[in-house]
DSSP file (Angstrom, degrees, kcal/mol; ACC not computed):
  #  RESIDUE AA STRUCTURE BP1 BP2  ACC     N-H-->O    O-->H-N    N-H-->O    O-->H-N    TCO  KAPPA ALPHA  PHI   PSI    X-CA   Y-CA   Z-CA
    1    1 A M     >        0   0    0      0, 0.0     4,-2.2     0, 0.0     5,-0.2   0.000 360.0 360.0 360.0 -44.3    0.0    0.0    0.0
    2    2 A T  H  >  +     0   0    0      1,-0.2     4,-2.6     2,-0.2     5,-0.2   0.856 360.0  56.5 -68.0 -30.8    2.8    2.5    0.8
    3    3 A D  H  > S+     0   0    0      2,-0.2     4,-2.2     1,-0.2    -1,-0.2   0.897 107.7  48.3 -65.2 -40.2    4.5    1.5   -2.4
    4    4 A T  H  > S+     0   0    0      2,-0.2     4,-2.4     1,-0.2    -2,-0.2   0.910 112.7  47.3 -66.9 -42.6    1.4    2.5   -4.4
    5    5 A I  H  X S+     0   0    0     -4,-2.2     4,-2.6     2,-0.2    -2,-0.2   0.906 111.4  51.9 -65.8 -40.9    1.0    5.8   -2.5
    6    6 A S  H  X S+     0   0    0     -4,-2.6     4,-2.3     1,-0.2    -2,-0.2   0.907 111.5  46.1 -60.0 -44.4    4.7    6.5   -3.1
    7    7 A R  H  X S+     0   0    0     -4,-2.2     4,-2.6     2,-0.2    -1,-0.2   0.871 110.8  53.4 -68.1 -36.9    4.5    5.9   -6.8
    8    8 A L  H  X S+     0   0    0     -4,-2.4     4,-2.5     2,-0.2    -2,-0.2   0.939 110.5  46.5 -61.7 -46.8    1.3    8.0   -7.0
    9    9 A V  H  X S+     0   0    0     -4,-2.6     4,-2.7     1,-0.2    -2,-0.2   0.906 113.0  50.1 -63.3 -41.3    3.1   11.0   -5.3
   10   10 A Q  H  X S+     0   0    0     -4,-2.3     4,-2.4     1,-0.2    -1,-0.2   0.916 110.6  49.5 -61.9 -43.0    6.1   10.5   -7.6
   11   11 A G  H  X S+     0   0    0     -4,-2.6     4,-2.3     2,-0.2    -2,-0.2   0.893 111.7  48.3 -63.0 -40.9    3.8   10.5  -10.6
   12   12 A V  H  X S+     0   0    0     -4,-2.5     4,-2.7     2,-0.2    -2,-0.2   0.938 112.5  48.2 -66.5 -43.9    2.0   13.6   -9.6
   13   13 A L  H  X S+     0   0    0     -4,-2.7     4,-2.2     1,-0.2    -2,-0.2   0.886 112.4  48.9 -62.8 -37.0    5.2   15.4   -8.9
   14   14 A F  H  X S+     0   0    0     -4,-2.4     4,-2.4     2,-0.2    -1,-0.2   0.911 111.1  49.9 -67.0 -42.5    6.7   14.4  -12.2
   15   15 A A  H  X S+     0   0    0     -4,-2.3     4,-2.6     2,-0.2    -2,-0.2   0.917 111.5  49.0 -62.1 -44.1    3.5   15.5  -14.0
   16   16 A M  H  X S+     0   0    0     -4,-2.7     4,-2.4     1,-0.2    -1,-0.2   0.914 111.4  49.1 -61.7 -41.5    3.6   18.9  -12.2
   17   17 A L  H  X S+     0   0    0     -4,-2.2     4,-2.4     2,-0.2    -2,-0.2   0.893 111.8  49.7 -66.0 -38.9    7.3   19.3  -13.2
   18   18 A A  H  X S+     0   0    0     -4,-2.4     4,-2.4     2,-0.2    -2,-0.2   0.916 111.2  48.5 -65.4 -43.3    6.4   18.4  -16.8
   19   19 A V  H  X S+     0   0    0     -4,-2.6     4,-2.1     2,-0.2    -2,-0.2   0.905 112.3  48.8 -65.5 -41.6    3.6   20.9  -16.9
   20   20 A I  H  X S+     0   0    0     -4,-2.4     4,-2.4     2,-0.2    -2,-0.2   0.916 111.4  50.3 -63.8 -42.3    5.8   23.7  -15.4
   21   21 A G  H  X S+     0   0    0     -4,-2.4     4,-2.4     1,-0.2    -2,-0.2   0.907 110.0  49.8 -63.2 -40.8    8.6   22.8  -18.0
   22   22 A M  H  X S+     0   0    0     -4,-2.4     4,-1.9     1,-0.2    -1,-0.2   0.878 110.3  51.4 -67.1 -34.9    6.1   23.0  -20.9
   23   23 A G  H  X S+     0   0    0     -4,-2.1     4,-2.3     2,-0.2    -2,-0.2   0.899 109.6  48.9 -65.8 -40.8    4.8   26.4  -19.5
   24   24 A M  H  X S+     0   0    0     -4,-2.4     4,-2.3     1,-0.2    -2,-0.2   0.898 111.4  50.3 -65.0 -39.3    8.4   27.7  -19.4
   25   25 A A  H  X S+     0   0    0     -4,-2.4     4,-2.4     2,-0.2    -1,-0.2   0.875 109.8  50.8 -68.0 -33.5    9.0   26.5  -22.9
   26   26 A L  H  X S+     0   0    0     -4,-1.9     4,-2.5     2,-0.2    -2,-0.2   0.924 109.7  49.4 -66.4 -45.5    5.8   28.2  -24.1
   27   27 A V  H  X S+     0   0    0     -4,-2.3     4,-2.5     1,-0.2    -2,-0.2   0.916 111.5  50.2 -60.8 -43.0    6.8   31.5  -22.5
   28   28 A F  H  X S+     0   0    0     -4,-2.3     4,-2.4     2,-0.2    -2,-0.2   0.931 111.1  48.3 -60.8 -46.7   10.3   31.2  -24.1
   29   29 A M  H  X S+     0   0    0     -4,-2.4     4,-2.2     1,-0.2    -2,-0.2   0.906 112.8  48.0 -63.3 -41.0    8.7   30.6  -27.6
   30   30 A I  H  X S+     0   0    0     -4,-2.5     4,-2.1     2,-0.2    -1,-0.2   0.917 112.7  47.8 -66.6 -42.6    6.3   33.5  -27.2
   31   31 A S  H  X S+     0   0    0     -4,-2.5     4,-2.3     1,-0.2    -2,-0.2   0.875 111.6  50.5 -67.8 -35.3    9.1   35.9  -26.1
   32   32 A T  H  X S+     0   0    0     -4,-2.4     4,-2.5     2,-0.2    -1,-0.2   0.907 109.9  50.9 -65.9 -40.9   11.3   34.8  -29.0
   33   33 A A  H  X S+     0   0    0     -4,-2.2     4,-2.0     2,-0.2    -2,-0.2   0.890 110.9  48.6 -63.4 -39.5    8.4   35.4  -31.5
   34   34 A I  H  X S+     0   0    0     -4,-2.1     4,-2.4     2,-0.2    -2,-0.2   0.924 111.2  50.2 -65.6 -44.0    7.9   38.9  -30.1
   35   35 A A  H  X S+     0   0    0     -4,-2.3     4,-2.4     1,-0.2    -2,-0.2   0.921 111.2  47.7 -61.0 -44.3   11.7   39.6  -30.3
   36   36 A V  H  X S+     0   0    0     -4,-2.5     4,-2.3     1,-0.2    -1,-0.2   0.886 111.4  52.1 -65.4 -36.8   11.8   38.4  -34.0
   37   37 A G  H  X S+     0   0    0     -4,-2.0     4,-2.3    -5,-0.2    -2,-0.2   0.907 109.0  49.6 -65.0 -40.5    8.7   40.5  -34.7
   38   38 A V  H  X S+     0   0    0     -4,-2.4     4,-2.6     2,-0.2     5,-0.2   0.920 111.2  49.1 -64.2 -44.2   10.3   43.6  -33.2
   39   39 A L  H  X S+     0   0    0     -4,-2.4     4,-2.3     1,-0.2    -2,-0.2   0.902 110.9  50.9 -63.9 -38.7   13.5   43.0  -35.3
   40   40 A Y  H  X S+     0   0    0     -4,-2.3     4,-2.2     2,-0.2    -2,-0.2   0.922 111.3  46.9 -61.4 -45.4   11.3   42.6  -38.4
   41   41 A I  H  X S+     0   0    0     -4,-2.3     4,-2.5     1,-0.2    -2,-0.2   0.912 112.4  50.2 -65.7 -41.3    9.5   45.9  -37.8
   42   42 A V  H  X S+     0   0    0     -4,-2.6     4,-2.3     1,-0.2    -1,-0.2   0.897 110.8  49.4 -63.8 -39.8   12.8   47.7  -37.1
   43   43 A A  H  X>S+     0   0    0     -4,-2.3     5,-2.0    -5,-0.2     4,-0.8   0.883 111.6  49.2 -68.2 -36.3   14.3   46.4  -40.3
   44   44 A R  H  <5S+     0   0    0     -4,-2.2     3,-0.4     2,-0.2    -2,-0.2   0.913 110.8  49.7 -65.2 -42.8   11.2   47.5  -42.3
   45   45 A V  H  <5S+     0   0    0     -4,-2.5    -2,-0.2     1,-0.2    -1,-0.2   0.905 113.5  46.0 -64.4 -41.1   11.3   51.0  -40.7
   46   46 A R  H  <5S-     0   0    0     -4,-2.3    -1,-0.2    -5,-0.2    -2,-0.2   0.648 111.8-122.7 -74.2 -14.4   15.0   51.3  -41.6
   47   47 A G  T  <5 +     0   0    0     -4,-0.8    -3,-0.2    -3,-0.4    -4,-0.1   0.671  66.8 131.0  80.1  18.1   14.4   50.0  -45.0
   48   48 A K      < -     0   0    0     -5,-2.0    -1,-0.3    -6,-0.2    -2,-0.1  -0.722  63.2-100.4-101.2 154.2   16.9   47.1  -44.8
   49   49 A P        -     0   0    0      0, 0.0     2,-0.5     0, 0.0    -1,-0.1  -0.416  29.0-147.4 -69.9 149.3   16.2   43.5  -45.7
   50   50 A F        +     0   0    0     -2,-0.1     2,-0.3     4,-0.1     3,-0.1  -0.967  50.3  84.4-120.3 115.3   15.4   41.1  -42.9
   51   51 A G  S  > S-     0   0    0     -2,-0.5     4,-2.0     1,-0.1     5,-0.1  -0.953  83.9 -84.5 171.8 174.6   16.5   37.6  -43.4
   52   52 A V  H  > S+     0   0    0     -2,-0.3     4,-2.7     2,-0.2     5,-0.2   0.903 121.4  52.5 -67.7 -42.7   19.3   35.1  -43.1
   53   53 A R  H  > S+     0   0    0      1,-0.2     4,-2.5     2,-0.2    -1,-0.2   0.916 110.5  47.8 -61.9 -43.8   20.9   36.0  -46.4
   54   54 A A  H  > S+     0   0    0      1,-0.2     4,-2.0     2,-0.2    -1,-0.2   0.904 113.6  48.0 -64.9 -43.4   21.0   39.7  -45.5
   55   55 A Y  H  X S+     0   0    0     -4,-2.0     4,-2.4     2,-0.2    -2,-0.2   0.903 112.0  49.3 -61.8 -42.8   22.5   38.9  -42.1
   56   56 A W  H  X S+     0   0    0     -4,-2.7     4,-2.3     2,-0.2    -2,-0.2   0.915 110.4  49.6 -64.0 -46.7   25.1   36.6  -43.6
   57   57 A D  H  X S+     0   0    0     -4,-2.5     4,-0.7     1,-0.2    -1,-0.2   0.874 112.6  49.1 -61.7 -38.0   26.1   39.2  -46.2
   58   58 A Q  H  < S+     0   0    0     -4,-2.0     3,-0.5    -5,-0.2    -2,-0.2   0.919 112.4  46.4 -67.7 -42.9   26.5   41.8  -43.5
   59   59 A R  H  < S+     0   0    0     -4,-2.4    -2,-0.2     1,-0.2    -1,-0.2   0.823 108.9  55.5 -72.5 -29.7   28.5   39.7  -41.2
   60   60 A R  H  < S-     0   0    0     -4,-2.3     2,-0.3     1,-0.3    -1,-0.2   0.676 114.7-114.2 -74.7 -15.2   30.9   38.5  -44.1
   61   61 A G     <  -     0   0    0     -4,-0.7    -1,-0.3    -3,-0.5     3,-0.0  -0.847  38.6-176.4 118.3-157.8   31.7   42.1  -45.0
   62   62 A G        +     0   0    0     -2,-0.3     2,-0.4    -3,-0.1    -4,-0.0  -0.981  62.1   6.7 154.4-148.9   31.1   44.1  -47.9
   63   63 A P  S    S-     0   0    0      0, 0.0     2,-0.3     0, 0.0    -2,-0.1  -0.522  77.8-141.4 -65.1 122.5   32.1   47.6  -48.8
   64   64 A K        -     0   0    0     -2,-0.4     3,-0.0     1,-0.0    -3,-0.0  -0.617   7.7-123.6 -88.7 146.3   34.5   48.7  -46.1
   65   65 A K        -     0   0    0     -2,-0.3     2,-0.1     1,-0.1     5,-0.1  -0.666  31.9-108.2 -83.5 139.7   34.5   52.1  -44.7
   66   66 A P  S    S+     0   0    0      0, 0.0     2,-0.3     0, 0.0    -1,-0.1  -0.450  76.9  78.3 -65.4 140.4   37.9   53.9  -44.8
   67   67 A G  S >  S+     0   0    0     -2,-0.1     3,-0.7     1,-0.0     8,-0.2  -0.902  82.8   4.6 163.8-132.7   39.4   54.2  -41.4
   68   68 A F  T 3  S+     0   0    0     -2,-0.3     8,-1.9     1,-0.2     7,-0.8   0.881 125.7  21.3 -60.8 -52.7   41.3   52.2  -38.9
   69   69 A G  T 3  S+     0   0    0      6,-0.2    -1,-0.2     5,-0.2     2,-0.1   0.188  92.9 107.6-111.7  18.7   42.0   48.8  -40.5
   70   70 A D  S X> S-     0   0    0     -3,-0.7     4,-1.0    -5,-0.1     3,-0.6  -0.475  70.2-123.5 -97.2 170.0   41.8   49.3  -44.2
   71   71 A A  T 34 S+     0   0    0      1,-0.2    -1,-0.1     2,-0.2    14,-0.1   0.432  95.1  84.6 -87.6   2.1   44.6   49.3  -46.8
   72   72 A A  T 34 S-     0   0    0     -5,-0.1    -1,-0.2     1,-0.1    -3,-0.0   0.267 126.1 -55.9 -90.6  13.8   43.5   52.8  -48.1
   73   73 A G  T <4 S+     0   0    0     -3,-0.6    -2,-0.2     1,-0.1    -1,-0.1   0.517  93.7 134.5 128.8  10.5   45.5   54.7  -45.5
   74   74 A G  S >< S-     0   0    0     -4,-1.0     3,-1.0     1,-0.1     4,-0.3  -0.133  71.8 -90.7 -78.3-178.2   44.3   53.4  -42.1
   75   75 A F  G >  S+     0   0    0     -7,-0.8     3,-1.3     1,-0.2    -6,-0.2   0.878 122.9  54.8 -63.0 -40.9   46.5   52.5  -39.2
   76   76 A A  G 3  S+     0   0    0     -8,-1.9     7,-0.4     1,-0.3    -1,-0.2   0.624  93.6  71.3 -73.9 -11.6   46.9   48.8  -40.2
   77   77 A A  G <  S+     0   0    0     -3,-1.0     2,-0.3    -7,-0.4    -1,-0.3   0.631  90.7  70.0 -80.4 -10.9   48.1   49.6  -43.7
   78   78 A K  S <  S+     0   0    0     -3,-1.3     3,-0.2    -4,-0.3    -5,-0.0  -0.806  83.3  31.6-106.5 147.2   51.4   50.8  -42.3
   79   79 A G  S >  S-     0   0    0     -2,-0.3     3,-1.0     1,-0.2    -3,-0.0  -0.359  99.3 -60.2 104.7 176.7   54.2   48.7  -40.9
   80   80 A P  T 3  S+     0   0    0      0, 0.0    -1,-0.2     0, 0.0    -3,-0.0   0.685 127.2  56.3 -76.4 -16.4   55.5   45.2  -41.3
   81   81 A F  T 3  S+     0   0    0     -3,-0.2     2,-0.1     2,-0.1    -2,-0.1   0.116  74.5 137.9-100.7  20.9   52.1   43.5  -40.4
   82   82 A A    <   -     0   0    0     -3,-1.0     2,-0.3    -5,-0.1    -5,-0.2  -0.404  55.9-118.4 -68.8 140.4   50.0   45.3  -43.0
   83   83 A R        -     0   0    0     -7,-0.4     2,-0.5    -2,-0.1    -1,-0.1  -0.579  19.3-135.6 -78.0 141.6   47.5   43.1  -44.7
   84   84 A Q        -     0   0    0     -2,-0.3     2,-0.5     1,-0.0    -1,-0.0  -0.851  23.3-120.2 -96.5 132.9   47.9   42.7  -48.4
   85   85 A S        -     0   0    0     -2,-0.5    -1,-0.0   -14,-0.1     0, 0.0  -0.579  32.2-175.5 -79.6 126.5   44.7   42.9  -50.3
   86   86 A T        -     0   0    0     -2,-0.5     2,-0.3     0, 0.0    -3,-0.0  -0.962  31.5-112.4-117.6 134.6   43.8   39.8  -52.2
   87   87 A P        -     0   0    0      0, 0.0     2,-0.5     0, 0.0    -2,-0.0  -0.499  33.3-155.6 -69.3 130.3   40.8   39.6  -54.4
   88   88 A K        -     0   0    0     -2,-0.3    -3,-0.0     3,-0.0     0, 0.0  -0.890  10.8-133.5-109.1 135.3   38.3   37.2  -53.0
   89   89 A T        -     0   0    0     -2,-0.5     2,-0.2     1,-0.0     0, 0.0  -0.742  28.6-118.2 -86.4 128.9   35.7   35.5  -55.1
   90   90 A P        -     0   0    0      0, 0.0     2,-0.8     0, 0.0    -1,-0.0  -0.469  20.3-148.9 -68.9 135.1   32.3   35.7  -53.5
   91   91 A R        +     0   0    0     -2,-0.2     3,-0.4     3,-0.0     2,-0.3  -0.868  23.6 176.5-106.8  98.8   30.9   32.2  -52.8
   92   92 A K        +     0   0    0     -2,-0.8     0, 0.0     1,-0.2     0, 0.0  -0.782  59.1  15.3-102.9 147.6   27.2   32.4  -53.1
   93   93 A D        -     0   0    0     -2,-0.3     2,-0.6     1,-0.2    -1,-0.2   0.901  69.4-178.5  61.2  47.1   24.9   29.5  -52.7
   94   94 A I        +     0   0    0     -3,-0.4    -1,-0.2     1,-0.2     3,-0.1  -0.690   8.8 167.3 -74.2 120.8   27.3   27.0  -51.1
   95   95 A I        +     0   0    0     -2,-0.6     2,-0.3     1,-0.2    -1,-0.2   0.538  54.1  41.6-115.3 -10.3   25.1   23.9  -50.7
   96   96 A D        -     0   0    0      2,-0.0     2,-0.4     0, 0.0    -1,-0.2  -0.999  54.5-165.7-145.4 143.0   27.7   21.2  -49.8
   97   97 A V        -     0   0    0     -2,-0.3     2,-0.4    -3,-0.1    -3,-0.0  -0.996  13.3-147.9-128.6 131.6   30.7   20.9  -47.6
   98   98 A E        -     0   0    0     -2,-0.4     2,-0.5     2,-0.0    -2,-0.0  -0.847   9.3-157.8-102.0 135.2   33.2   18.0  -47.8
   99   99 A V        -     0   0    0     -2,-0.4     2,-0.4     2,-0.0    -2,-0.0  -0.942   8.3-169.4-113.4 131.1   34.9   16.9  -44.7
  100  100 A R        -     0   0    0     -2,-0.5     2,-0.5     2,-0.0    -2,-0.0  -0.935  22.5-123.2-120.9 145.9   38.3   15.0  -44.9
  101  101 A E        -     0   0    0     -2,-0.4     2,-0.5     2,-0.0    -2,-0.0  -0.762  22.3-151.2 -90.2 126.8   40.0   13.2  -42.1
  102  102 A V              0   0    0     -2,-0.5    -1,-0.0     1,-0.1    -2,-0.0  -0.851 360.0 360.0-100.3 127.2   43.6   14.5  -41.6
  103  103 A Q              0   0    0     -2,-0.5    -1,-0.1     0, 0.0    -2,-0.0   0.401 360.0 360.0-113.0 360.0   46.0   11.9  -40.2
């Protein structure tokens, strides 16, 4: 009899913990949806595209502003550790990556 009561109490506690966890996950999903909505609205107001491709293009670089680290006369262009500009071919639409084992 005590074993049955113990299992019942454990089952109820587990069910309560599961419901609390689902509630927390729901709150997290709702807050994430609100944050993405705010980012979308801000991007629309600024007139910039909102999406993964636009973010990736922004993070990879693009037209650089003259200043501190560029080769057009910034601080990093002078001295023995100056970067040499090499033309990079843009890689758009990479759909596959090959992994090789190095021994």
